[in-house]
PQR file of N, CA, C, O and H, with PARSE charges and radii, in Angstrom:
ATOM      1  N   LYS A   1      91.633 123.969 100.389 -0.4000 1.5000
ATOM      2  CA  LYS A   1      91.554 122.973  99.331 -0.0000 2.0000
ATOM      3  C   LYS A   1      90.126 122.454  99.264  0.5500 1.7000
ATOM      4  O   LYS A   1      89.511 122.135 100.282 -0.5500 1.4000
ATOM      5  N   ILE A   2      89.623 122.380  98.057 -0.4000 1.5000
ATOM      6  CA  ILE A   2      88.290 121.828  97.816 -0.0000 2.0000
ATOM      7  C   ILE A   2      88.488 120.473  97.137  0.5500 1.7000
ATOM      8  O   ILE A   2      89.023 120.416  96.029 -0.5500 1.4000
ATOM      9  H   ILE A   2      90.123 122.639  97.231  0.4000 1.0000
ATOM     10  N   PRO A   3      88.069 119.393  97.775 -0.5600 1.5000
ATOM     11  CA  PRO A   3      88.274 118.070  97.187  0.2800 2.0000
ATOM     12  C   PRO A   3      87.562 117.910  95.838  0.5500 1.7000
ATOM     13  O   PRO A   3      86.526 118.526  95.588 -0.5500 1.4000
ATOM     14  N   ARG A   4      88.131 117.088  94.997 -0.4000 1.5000
ATOM     15  CA  ARG A   4      87.542 116.774  93.692 -0.0000 2.0000
ATOM     16  C   ARG A   4      86.115 116.278  93.899  0.5500 1.7000
ATOM     17  O   ARG A   4      85.860 115.468  94.790 -0.5500 1.4000
ATOM     18  H   ARG A   4      88.972 116.587  95.200  0.4000 1.0000
ATOM     19  N   GLY A   5      85.195 116.756  93.087 -0.4000 1.5000
ATOM     20  CA  GLY A   5      83.803 116.345  93.183 -0.0000 2.0000
ATOM     21  C   GLY A   5      82.978 117.168  94.163  0.5500 1.7000
ATOM     22  O   GLY A   5      81.777 116.941  94.304 -0.5500 1.4000
ATOM     23  H   GLY A   5      85.402 117.414  92.363  0.4000 1.0000
ATOM     24  N   GLN A   6      83.610 118.122  94.840 -0.4000 1.5000
ATOM     25  CA  GLN A   6      82.896 118.979  95.779 -0.0000 2.0000
ATOM     26  C   GLN A   6      83.004 120.432  95.330  0.5500 1.7000
ATOM     27  O   GLN A   6      83.861 120.788  94.522 -0.5500 1.4000
ATOM     28  H   GLN A   6      84.586 118.307  94.725  0.4000 1.0000
ATOM     29  N   THR A   7      82.123 121.253  95.868 -0.4000 1.5000
ATOM     30  CA  THR A   7      82.161 122.687  95.583 -0.0000 2.0000
ATOM     31  C   THR A   7      82.059 123.466  96.885  0.5500 1.7000
ATOM     32  O   THR A   7      81.661 122.928  97.918 -0.5500 1.4000
ATOM     33  H   THR A   7      81.426 120.964  96.524  0.4000 1.0000
ATOM     34  N   ARG A   8      82.423 124.733  96.819 -0.4000 1.5000
ATOM     35  CA  ARG A   8      82.264 125.679  97.923 -0.0000 2.0000
ATOM     36  C   ARG A   8      81.790 126.993  97.323  0.5500 1.7000
ATOM     37  O   ARG A   8      82.056 127.287  96.158 -0.5500 1.4000
ATOM     38  H   ARG A   8      82.746 125.170  95.980  0.4000 1.0000
ATOM     39  N   SER A   9      81.095 127.772  98.119 -0.4000 1.5000
ATOM     40  CA  SER A   9      80.659 129.082  97.630 -0.0000 2.0000
ATOM     41  C   SER A   9      81.775 130.104  97.811  0.5500 1.7000
ATOM     42  O   SER A   9      82.707 129.901  98.589 -0.5500 1.4000
ATOM     43  H   SER A   9      80.879 127.533  99.065  0.4000 1.0000
ATOM     44  N   TYR A  10      81.658 131.194  97.082 -0.4000 1.5000
ATOM     45  CA  TYR A  10      82.621 132.289  97.217 -0.0000 2.0000
ATOM     46  C   TYR A  10      82.663 132.753  98.674  0.5500 1.7000
ATOM     47  O   TYR A  10      83.738 133.012  99.215 -0.5500 1.4000
ATOM     48  H   TYR A  10      80.901 131.359  96.450  0.4000 1.0000
ATOM     49  N   GLY A  11      81.491 132.858  99.308 -0.4000 1.5000
ATOM     50  CA  GLY A  11      81.415 133.296 100.702 -0.0000 2.0000
ATOM     51  C   GLY A  11      82.067 132.321 101.662  0.5500 1.7000
ATOM     52  O   GLY A  11      82.724 132.738 102.615 -0.5500 1.4000
ATOM     53  H   GLY A  11      80.617 132.648  98.868  0.4000 1.0000
ATOM     54  N   GLU A  12      81.894 131.017 101.424 -0.4000 1.5000
ATOM     55  CA  GLU A  12      82.537 130.018 102.289 -0.0000 2.0000
ATOM     56  C   GLU A  12      84.053 130.145 102.222  0.5500 1.7000
ATOM     57  O   GLU A  12      84.736 130.066 103.244 -0.5500 1.4000
ATOM     58  H   GLU A  12      81.360 130.677 100.650  0.4000 1.0000
ATOM     59  N   ILE A  13      84.572 130.340 101.026 -0.4000 1.5000
ATOM     60  CA  ILE A  13      86.022 130.510 100.874 -0.0000 2.0000
ATOM     61  C   ILE A  13      86.471 131.773 101.599  0.5500 1.7000
ATOM     62  O   ILE A  13      87.469 131.756 102.319 -0.5500 1.4000
ATOM     63  H   ILE A  13      84.018 130.404 100.196  0.4000 1.0000
ATOM     64  N   ALA A  14      85.744 132.855 101.413 -0.4000 1.5000
ATOM     65  CA  ALA A  14      86.098 134.121 102.070 -0.0000 2.0000
ATOM     66  C   ALA A  14      86.109 133.965 103.587  0.5500 1.7000
ATOM     67  O   ALA A  14      87.020 134.454 104.255 -0.5500 1.4000
ATOM     68  H   ALA A  14      84.933 132.869 100.828  0.4000 1.0000
ATOM     69  N   ASP A  15      85.108 133.289 104.130 -0.4000 1.5000
ATOM     70  CA  ASP A  15      85.045 133.078 105.578 -0.0000 2.0000
ATOM     71  C   ASP A  15      86.238 132.277 106.083  0.5500 1.7000
ATOM     72  O   ASP A  15      86.739 132.535 107.178 -0.5500 1.4000
ATOM     73  H   ASP A  15      84.368 132.892 103.587  0.4000 1.0000
ATOM     74  N   GLN A  16      86.693 131.314 105.303 -0.4000 1.5000
ATOM     75  CA  GLN A  16      87.801 130.459 105.718 -0.0000 2.0000
ATOM     76  C   GLN A  16      89.152 131.158 105.658  0.5500 1.7000
ATOM     77  O   GLN A  16      90.027 130.882 106.479 -0.5500 1.4000
ATOM     78  H   GLN A  16      86.286 131.104 104.414  0.4000 1.0000
ATOM     79  N   ILE A  17      89.330 132.048 104.708 -0.4000 1.5000
ATOM     80  CA  ILE A  17      90.683 132.578 104.520 -0.0000 2.0000
ATOM     81  C   ILE A  17      90.934 133.957 105.085  0.5500 1.7000
ATOM     82  O   ILE A  17      92.076 134.286 105.403 -0.5500 1.4000
ATOM     83  H   ILE A  17      88.620 132.272 104.041  0.4000 1.0000
ATOM     84  N   CYS A  18      89.897 134.782 105.222 -0.4000 1.5000
ATOM     85  CA  CYS A  18      90.279 136.121 105.675 -0.0000 2.0000
ATOM     86  C   CYS A  18      89.142 137.036 106.019  0.5500 1.7000
ATOM     87  O   CYS A  18      88.827 137.256 107.189 -0.5500 1.4000
ATOM     88  H   CYS A  18      88.968 134.515 104.964  0.4000 1.0000
ATOM     89  N   CYS A  19      88.559 137.541 105.036 -0.4000 1.5000
ATOM     90  CA  CYS A  19      87.947 138.852 105.106 -0.0000 2.0000
ATOM     91  C   CYS A  19      86.443 138.897 104.963  0.5500 1.7000
ATOM     92  O   CYS A  19      85.862 139.982 104.956 -0.5500 1.4000
ATOM     93  H   CYS A  19      88.815 137.362 104.086  0.4000 1.0000
ATOM     94  N   ASN A  20      85.805 137.766 104.849 -0.4000 1.5000
ATOM     95  CA  ASN A  20      84.357 137.751 104.674 -0.0000 2.0000
ATOM     96  C   ASN A  20      83.936 138.548 103.438  0.5500 1.7000
ATOM     97  O   ASN A  20      82.876 139.174 103.433 -0.5500 1.4000
ATOM     98  H   ASN A  20      86.277 136.885 104.855  0.4000 1.0000
ATOM     99  N   SER A  21      84.751 138.525 102.408 -0.4000 1.5000
ATOM    100  CA  SER A  21      84.448 139.260 101.179 -0.0000 2.0000
ATOM    101  C   SER A  21      84.393 138.309  99.992  0.5500 1.7000
ATOM    102  O   SER A  21      85.416 137.999  99.380 -0.5500 1.4000
ATOM    103  H   SER A  21      85.612 138.016 102.412  0.4000 1.0000
ATOM    104  N   ALA A  22      83.190 137.851  99.675 -0.4000 1.5000
ATOM    105  CA  ALA A  22      83.015 136.963  98.531 -0.0000 2.0000
ATOM    106  C   ALA A  22      83.468 137.648  97.246  0.5500 1.7000
ATOM    107  O   ALA A  22      83.976 136.990  96.339 -0.5500 1.4000
ATOM    108  H   ALA A  22      82.359 138.102 100.172  0.4000 1.0000
ATOM    109  N   ARG A  23      83.289 138.948  97.166 -0.4000 1.5000
ATOM    110  CA  ARG A  23      83.706 139.693  95.974 -0.0000 2.0000
ATOM    111  C   ARG A  23      85.215 139.590  95.767  0.5500 1.7000
ATOM    112  O   ARG A  23      85.671 139.405  94.638 -0.5500 1.4000
ATOM    113  H   ARG A  23      82.875 139.482  97.904  0.4000 1.0000
ATOM    114  N   ALA A  24      85.994 139.706  96.841 -0.4000 1.5000
ATOM    115  CA  ALA A  24      87.454 139.595  96.731 -0.0000 2.0000
ATOM    116  C   ALA A  24      87.850 138.201  96.260  0.5500 1.7000
ATOM    117  O   ALA A  24      88.771 138.050  95.458 -0.5500 1.4000
ATOM    118  H   ALA A  24      85.624 139.856  97.758  0.4000 1.0000
ATOM    119  N   VAL A  25      87.160 137.192  96.757 -0.4000 1.5000
ATOM    120  CA  VAL A  25      87.432 135.820  96.314 -0.0000 2.0000
ATOM    121  C   VAL A  25      87.133 135.698  94.823  0.5500 1.7000
ATOM    122  O   VAL A  25      87.919 135.113  94.077 -0.5500 1.4000
ATOM    123  H   VAL A  25      86.412 137.315  97.409  0.4000 1.0000
ATOM    124  N   GLY A  26      86.011 136.242  94.389 -0.4000 1.5000
ATOM    125  CA  GLY A  26      85.657 136.199  92.973 -0.0000 2.0000
ATOM    126  C   GLY A  26      86.683 136.881  92.092  0.5500 1.7000
ATOM    127  O   GLY A  26      87.002 136.388  91.010 -0.5500 1.4000
ATOM    128  H   GLY A  26      85.373 136.718  94.995  0.4000 1.0000
ATOM    129  N   GLN A  27      87.200 138.007  92.543 -0.4000 1.5000
ATOM    130  CA  GLN A  27      88.222 138.714  91.765 -0.0000 2.0000
ATOM    131  C   GLN A  27      89.511 137.902  91.678  0.5500 1.7000
ATOM    132  O   GLN A  27      90.141 137.845  90.622 -0.5500 1.4000
ATOM    133  H   GLN A  27      86.941 138.408  93.421  0.4000 1.0000
ATOM    134  N   ALA A  28      89.897 137.280  92.776 -0.4000 1.5000
ATOM    135  CA  ALA A  28      91.110 136.452  92.770 -0.0000 2.0000
ATOM    136  C   ALA A  28      90.934 135.242  91.857  0.5500 1.7000
ATOM    137  O   ALA A  28      91.841 134.888  91.104 -0.5500 1.4000
ATOM    138  H   ALA A  28      89.384 137.326  93.634  0.4000 1.0000
ATOM    139  N   ILE A  29      89.777 134.621  91.927 -0.4000 1.5000
ATOM    140  CA  ILE A  29      89.506 133.463  91.081 -0.0000 2.0000
ATOM    141  C   ILE A  29      89.501 133.869  89.612  0.5500 1.7000
ATOM    142  O   ILE A  29      90.011 133.140  88.761 -0.5500 1.4000
ATOM    143  H   ILE A  29      89.040 134.909  92.539  0.4000 1.0000
ATOM    144  N   GLY A  30      88.931 135.021  89.316 -0.4000 1.5000
ATOM    145  CA  GLY A  30      88.888 135.507  87.942 -0.0000 2.0000
ATOM    146  C   GLY A  30      90.264 135.762  87.352  0.5500 1.7000
ATOM    147  O   GLY A  30      90.431 135.756  86.133 -0.5500 1.4000
ATOM    148  H   GLY A  30      88.516 135.613  90.007  0.4000 1.0000
ATOM    149  N   ALA A  31      91.241 135.984  88.205 -0.4000 1.5000
ATOM    150  CA  ALA A  31      92.609 136.242  87.748 -0.0000 2.0000
ATOM    151  C   ALA A  31      93.455 134.975  87.664  0.5500 1.7000
ATOM    152  O   ALA A  31      94.626 135.046  87.291 -0.5500 1.4000
ATOM    153  H   ALA A  31      91.105 135.988  89.195  0.4000 1.0000
ATOM    154  N   ASN A  32      92.893 133.826  88.000 -0.4000 1.5000
ATOM    155  CA  ASN A  32      93.623 132.561  88.016 -0.0000 2.0000
ATOM    156  C   ASN A  32      93.964 132.117  86.588  0.5500 1.7000
ATOM    157  O   ASN A  32      93.054 131.800  85.822 -0.5500 1.4000
ATOM    158  H   ASN A  32      91.941 133.768  88.303  0.4000 1.0000
ATOM    159  N   PRO A  33      95.243 132.087  86.211 -0.5600 1.5000
ATOM    160  CA  PRO A  33      95.620 131.696  84.854  0.2800 2.0000
ATOM    161  C   PRO A  33      95.818 130.189  84.674  0.5500 1.7000
ATOM    162  O   PRO A  33      96.018 129.729  83.550 -0.5500 1.4000
ATOM    163  N   VAL A  34      95.768 129.427  85.744 -0.4000 1.5000
ATOM    164  CA  VAL A  34      96.053 127.987  85.671 -0.0000 2.0000
ATOM    165  C   VAL A  34      94.917 127.193  86.325  0.5500 1.7000
ATOM    166  O   VAL A  34      95.098 126.589  87.382 -0.5500 1.4000
ATOM    167  H   VAL A  34      95.606 129.802  86.657  0.4000 1.0000
ATOM    168  N   ALA A  35      93.766 127.202  85.694 -0.4000 1.5000
ATOM    169  CA  ALA A  35      92.553 126.656  86.296 -0.0000 2.0000
ATOM    170  C   ALA A  35      92.640 125.179  86.661  0.5500 1.7000
ATOM    171  O   ALA A  35      92.047 124.769  87.659 -0.5500 1.4000
ATOM    172  H   ALA A  35      93.618 127.693  84.835  0.4000 1.0000
ATOM    173  N   LEU A  36      93.344 124.383  85.907 -0.4000 1.5000
ATOM    174  CA  LEU A  36      93.399 122.961  86.248 -0.0000 2.0000
ATOM    175  C   LEU A  36      94.369 122.683  87.389  0.5500 1.7000
ATOM    176  O   LEU A  36      94.221 121.681  88.089 -0.5500 1.4000
ATOM    177  H   LEU A  36      93.826 124.717  85.096  0.4000 1.0000
ATOM    178  N   LEU A  37      95.346 123.540  87.586 -0.4000 1.5000
ATOM    179  CA  LEU A  37      96.267 123.377  88.714 -0.0000 2.0000
ATOM    180  C   LEU A  37      95.690 123.967  89.994  0.5500 1.7000
ATOM    181  O   LEU A  37      95.886 123.423  91.081 -0.5500 1.4000
ATOM    182  H   LEU A  37      95.466 124.354  87.017  0.4000 1.0000
ATOM    183  N   VAL A  38      94.984 125.071  89.860 -0.4000 1.5000
ATOM    184  CA  VAL A  38      94.274 125.708  90.970 -0.0000 2.0000
ATOM    185  C   VAL A  38      92.800 125.667  90.567  0.5500 1.7000
ATOM    186  O   VAL A  38      92.325 126.566  89.873 -0.5500 1.4000
ATOM    187  H   VAL A  38      94.825 125.512  88.977  0.4000 1.0000
ATOM    188  N   PRO A  39      92.073 124.633  90.995 -0.5600 1.5000
ATOM    189  CA  PRO A  39      90.746 124.340  90.449  0.2800 2.0000
ATOM    190  C   PRO A  39      89.649 125.313  90.882  0.5500 1.7000
ATOM    191  O   PRO A  39      88.806 124.985  91.717 -0.5500 1.4000
ATOM    192  N   CYS A  40      89.675 126.493  90.310 -0.4000 1.5000
ATOM    193  CA  CYS A  40      88.703 127.521  90.673 -0.0000 2.0000
ATOM    194  C   CYS A  40      87.294 127.192  90.178  0.5500 1.7000
ATOM    195  O   CYS A  40      86.329 127.824  90.606 -0.5500 1.4000
ATOM    196  H   CYS A  40      90.360 126.759  89.632  0.4000 1.0000
ATOM    197  N   HIS A  41      87.165 126.214  89.285 -0.4000 1.5000
ATOM    198  CA  HIS A  41      85.832 125.826  88.821 -0.0000 2.0000
ATOM    199  C   HIS A  41      84.993 125.220  89.945  0.5500 1.7000
ATOM    200  O   HIS A  41      83.779 125.080  89.795 -0.5500 1.4000
ATOM    201  H   HIS A  41      87.949 125.701  88.937  0.4000 1.0000
ATOM    202  N   ARG A  42      85.606 124.863  91.046 -0.4000 1.5000
ATOM    203  CA  ARG A  42      84.883 124.275  92.175 -0.0000 2.0000
ATOM    204  C   ARG A  42      84.212 125.313  93.066  0.5500 1.7000
ATOM    205  O   ARG A  42      83.532 124.961  94.030 -0.5500 1.4000
ATOM    206  H   ARG A  42      86.592 124.976  91.168  0.4000 1.0000
ATOM    207  N   VAL A  43      84.398 126.570  92.753 -0.4000 1.5000
ATOM    208  CA  VAL A  43      83.786 127.645  93.537 -0.0000 2.0000
ATOM    209  C   VAL A  43      82.547 128.145  92.801  0.5500 1.7000
ATOM    210  O   VAL A  43      82.612 128.534  91.635 -0.5500 1.4000
ATOM    211  H   VAL A  43      84.951 126.856  91.970  0.4000 1.0000
ATOM    212  N   ILE A  44      81.411 128.126  93.509 -0.4000 1.5000
ATOM    213  CA  ILE A  44      80.123 128.490  92.922 -0.0000 2.0000
ATOM    214  C   ILE A  44      79.432 129.550  93.778  0.5500 1.7000
ATOM    215  O   ILE A  44      79.930 129.920  94.841 -0.5500 1.4000
ATOM    216  H   ILE A  44      81.358 127.809  94.456  0.4000 1.0000
ATOM    217  N   GLN A  45      78.299 130.026  93.314 -0.4000 1.5000
ATOM    218  CA  GLN A  45      77.532 130.997  94.087 -0.0000 2.0000
ATOM    219  C   GLN A  45      76.804 130.301  95.229  0.5500 1.7000
ATOM    220  O   GLN A  45      76.554 129.097  95.165 -0.5500 1.4000
ATOM    221  H   GLN A  45      77.895 129.725  92.450  0.4000 1.0000
ATOM    222  N   LYS A  46      76.464 131.050  96.274 -0.4000 1.5000
ATOM    223  CA  LYS A  46      75.833 130.442  97.445 -0.0000 2.0000
ATOM    224  C   LYS A  46      74.460 129.868  97.135  0.5500 1.7000
ATOM    225  O   LYS A  46      73.991 128.989  97.859 -0.5500 1.4000
ATOM    226  H   LYS A  46      76.667 132.028  96.327  0.4000 1.0000
ATOM    227  N   ASN A  47      73.803 130.336  96.083 -0.4000 1.5000
ATOM    228  CA  ASN A  47      72.491 129.798  95.718 -0.0000 2.0000
ATOM    229  C   ASN A  47      72.600 128.535  94.862  0.5500 1.7000
ATOM    230  O   ASN A  47      71.586 127.988  94.427 -0.5500 1.4000
ATOM    231  H   ASN A  47      74.184 131.050  95.495  0.4000 1.0000
ATOM    232  N   GLY A  48      73.824 128.075  94.621 -0.4000 1.5000
ATOM    233  CA  GLY A  48      74.047 126.850  93.864 -0.0000 2.0000
ATOM    234  C   GLY A  48      74.289 127.055  92.379  0.5500 1.7000
ATOM    235  O   GLY A  48      74.665 126.113  91.681 -0.5500 1.4000
ATOM    236  H   GLY A  48      74.647 128.519  94.974  0.4000 1.0000
ATOM    237  N   SER A  49      74.079 128.268  91.883 -0.4000 1.5000
ATOM    238  CA  SER A  49      74.356 128.500  90.459 -0.0000 2.0000
ATOM    239  C   SER A  49      75.868 128.564  90.238  0.5500 1.7000
ATOM    240  O   SER A  49      76.635 128.793  91.173 -0.5500 1.4000
ATOM    241  H   SER A  49      73.773 129.033  92.449  0.4000 1.0000
ATOM    242  N   LEU A  50      76.271 128.364  89.018 -0.4000 1.5000
ATOM    243  CA  LEU A  50      77.696 128.232  88.732 -0.0000 2.0000
ATOM    244  C   LEU A  50      78.477 129.533  88.841  0.5500 1.7000
ATOM    245  O   LEU A  50      79.669 129.506  89.149 -0.5500 1.4000
ATOM    246  H   LEU A  50      75.648 128.178  88.258  0.4000 1.0000
ATOM    247  N   GLY A  51      77.845 130.653  88.599 -0.4000 1.5000
ATOM    248  CA  GLY A  51      78.590 131.914  88.604 -0.0000 2.0000
ATOM    249  C   GLY A  51      79.421 132.025  87.341  0.5500 1.7000
ATOM    250  O   GLY A  51      79.207 131.275  86.388 -0.5500 1.4000
ATOM    251  H   GLY A  51      76.877 130.675  88.350  0.4000 1.0000
ATOM    252  N   GLY A  52      80.349 132.934  87.324 -0.4000 1.5000
ATOM    253  CA  GLY A  52      81.181 133.136  86.147 -0.0000 2.0000
ATOM    254  C   GLY A  52      82.351 132.170  86.084  0.5500 1.7000
ATOM    255  O   GLY A  52      82.654 131.461  87.044 -0.5500 1.4000
ATOM    256  H   GLY A  52      80.523 133.543  88.098  0.4000 1.0000
ATOM    257  N   TYR A  53      82.996 132.163  84.934 -0.4000 1.5000
ATOM    258  CA  TYR A  53      84.187 131.336  84.755 -0.0000 2.0000
ATOM    259  C   TYR A  53      84.963 131.877  83.567  0.5500 1.7000
ATOM    260  O   TYR A  53      84.402 132.085  82.491 -0.5500 1.4000
ATOM    261  H   TYR A  53      82.750 132.739  84.154  0.4000 1.0000
ATOM    262  N   ARG A  54      86.218 132.097  83.759 -0.4000 1.5000
ATOM    263  CA  ARG A  54      87.075 132.705  82.732 -0.0000 2.0000
ATOM    264  C   ARG A  54      87.026 131.967  81.394  0.5500 1.7000
ATOM    265  O   ARG A  54      87.125 132.594  80.339 -0.5500 1.4000
ATOM    266  H   ARG A  54      86.674 131.928  84.633  0.4000 1.0000
ATOM    267  N   TRP A  55      86.878 130.671  81.429 -0.4000 1.5000
ATOM    268  CA  TRP A  55      86.879 129.847  80.220 -0.0000 2.0000
ATOM    269  C   TRP A  55      85.470 129.446  79.789  0.5500 1.7000
ATOM    270  O   TRP A  55      85.314 128.567  78.942 -0.5500 1.4000
ATOM    271  H   TRP A  55      86.797 130.162  82.287  0.4000 1.0000
ATOM    272  N   GLY A  56      84.452 130.070  80.355 -0.4000 1.5000
ATOM    273  CA  GLY A  56      83.066 129.827  79.953 -0.0000 2.0000
ATOM    274  C   GLY A  56      82.328 128.885  80.887  0.5500 1.7000
ATOM    275  O   GLY A  56      82.904 127.958  81.458 -0.5500 1.4000
ATOM    276  H   GLY A  56      84.578 130.784  81.043  0.4000 1.0000
ATOM    277  N   ILE A  57      81.050 129.148  81.024 -0.4000 1.5000
ATOM    278  CA  ILE A  57      80.206 128.363  81.934 -0.0000 2.0000
ATOM    279  C   ILE A  57      80.110 126.905  81.490  0.5500 1.7000
ATOM    280  O   ILE A  57      80.102 126.007  82.332 -0.5500 1.4000
ATOM    281  H   ILE A  57      80.583 129.901  80.560  0.4000 1.0000
ATOM    282  N   GLU A  58      80.038 126.659  80.190 -0.4000 1.5000
ATOM    283  CA  GLU A  58      79.947 125.270  79.714 -0.0000 2.0000
ATOM    284  C   GLU A  58      81.195 124.480  80.091  0.5500 1.7000
ATOM    285  O   GLU A  58      81.097 123.300  80.429 -0.5500 1.4000
ATOM    286  H   GLU A  58      80.045 127.389  79.507  0.4000 1.0000
ATOM    287  N   THR A  59      82.351 125.103  80.037 -0.4000 1.5000
ATOM    288  CA  THR A  59      83.589 124.440  80.459 -0.0000 2.0000
ATOM    289  C   THR A  59      83.547 124.155  81.951  0.5500 1.7000
ATOM    290  O   THR A  59      83.933 123.071  82.389 -0.5500 1.4000
ATOM    291  H   THR A  59      82.431 126.061  79.762  0.4000 1.0000
ATOM    292  N   LYS A  60      83.081 125.120  82.734 -0.4000 1.5000
ATOM    293  CA  LYS A  60      82.972 124.931  84.183 -0.0000 2.0000
ATOM    294  C   LYS A  60      82.029 123.772  84.489  0.5500 1.7000
ATOM    295  O   LYS A  60      82.348 122.908  85.306 -0.5500 1.4000
ATOM    296  H   LYS A  60      82.767 126.000  82.378  0.4000 1.0000
ATOM    297  N   ARG A  61      80.873 123.753  83.836 -0.4000 1.5000
ATOM    298  CA  ARG A  61      79.900 122.678  84.047 -0.0000 2.0000
ATOM    299  C   ARG A  61      80.501 121.322  83.666  0.5500 1.7000
ATOM    300  O   ARG A  61      80.324 120.340  84.387 -0.5500 1.4000
ATOM    301  H   ARG A  61      80.615 124.455  83.173  0.4000 1.0000
ATOM    302  N   ALA A  62      81.206 121.269  82.539 -0.4000 1.5000
ATOM    303  CA  ALA A  62      81.815 120.017  82.083 -0.0000 2.0000
ATOM    304  C   ALA A  62      82.863 119.519  83.079  0.5500 1.7000
ATOM    305  O   ALA A  62      82.919 118.324  83.367 -0.5500 1.4000
ATOM    306  H   ALA A  62      81.350 122.067  81.954  0.4000 1.0000
ATOM    307  N   LEU A  63      83.687 120.414  83.601 -0.4000 1.5000
ATOM    308  CA  LEU A  63      84.698 120.016  84.591 -0.0000 2.0000
ATOM    309  C   LEU A  63      84.045 119.480  85.861  0.5500 1.7000
ATOM    310  O   LEU A  63      84.473 118.458  86.398 -0.5500 1.4000
ATOM    311  H   LEU A  63      83.641 121.385  83.366  0.4000 1.0000
ATOM    312  N   LEU A  64      83.010 120.167  86.343 -0.4000 1.5000
ATOM    313  CA  LEU A  64      82.319 119.708  87.554 -0.0000 2.0000
ATOM    314  C   LEU A  64      81.641 118.363  87.321  0.5500 1.7000
ATOM    315  O   LEU A  64      81.692 117.488  88.185 -0.5500 1.4000
ATOM    316  H   LEU A  64      82.662 120.998  85.907  0.4000 1.0000
ATOM    317  N   ASP A  65      81.005 118.188  86.163 -0.4000 1.5000
ATOM    318  CA  ASP A  65      80.362 116.909  85.840 -0.0000 2.0000
ATOM    319  C   ASP A  65      81.390 115.791  85.756  0.5500 1.7000
ATOM    320  O   ASP A  65      81.159 114.693  86.263 -0.5500 1.4000
ATOM    321  H   ASP A  65      80.963 118.899  85.460  0.4000 1.0000
ATOM    322  N   TRP A  66      82.525 116.066  85.119 -0.4000 1.5000
ATOM    323  CA  TRP A  66      83.584 115.062  84.989 -0.0000 2.0000
ATOM    324  C   TRP A  66      84.109 114.657  86.363  0.5500 1.7000
ATOM    325  O   TRP A  66      84.310 113.471  86.623 -0.5500 1.4000
ATOM    326  H   TRP A  66      82.712 116.958  84.708  0.4000 1.0000
ATOM    327  N   GLU A  67      84.332 115.625  87.237 -0.4000 1.5000
ATOM    328  CA  GLU A  67      84.847 115.322  88.575 -0.0000 2.0000
ATOM    329  C   GLU A  67      83.832 114.580  89.438  0.5500 1.7000
ATOM    330  O   GLU A  67      84.214 113.843  90.346 -0.5500 1.4000
ATOM    331  H   GLU A  67      84.168 116.589  87.026  0.4000 1.0000
ATOM    332  N   ALA A  68      82.552 114.766  89.165 -0.4000 1.5000
ATOM    333  CA  ALA A  68      81.508 114.112  89.959 -0.0000 2.0000
ATOM    334  C   ALA A  68      81.385 112.624  89.635  0.5500 1.7000
ATOM    335  O   ALA A  68      80.768 111.876  90.393 -0.5500 1.4000
ATOM    336  H   ALA A  68      82.242 115.365  88.427  0.4000 1.0000
ATOM    337  N   GLN A  69      81.966 112.191  88.516 -0.4000 1.5000
ATOM    338  CA  GLN A  69      81.858 110.775  88.118 -0.0000 2.0000
ATOM    339  C   GLN A  69      82.744 109.887  88.954  0.5500 1.7000
ATOM    340  O   GLN A  69      82.770 108.673  88.749 -0.5500 1.4000
ATOM    341  H   GLN A  69      82.467 112.800  87.901  0.4000 1.0000
TER
END
């Protein structure tokens, strides 16, 4: 679980759950059909950039900004 207002990298998630495969985490996140229930927008690239998002980068940025308030 990633608390509201915080982010984790794909690699951090991979290290915590299994396989040290950030790519596998990215594929699973990309298949998430319920983004607000399973907040995949909180997962970013290790360099701090937002990475991809099924509903668009601007939506991801808006959700992260809203949660940071």
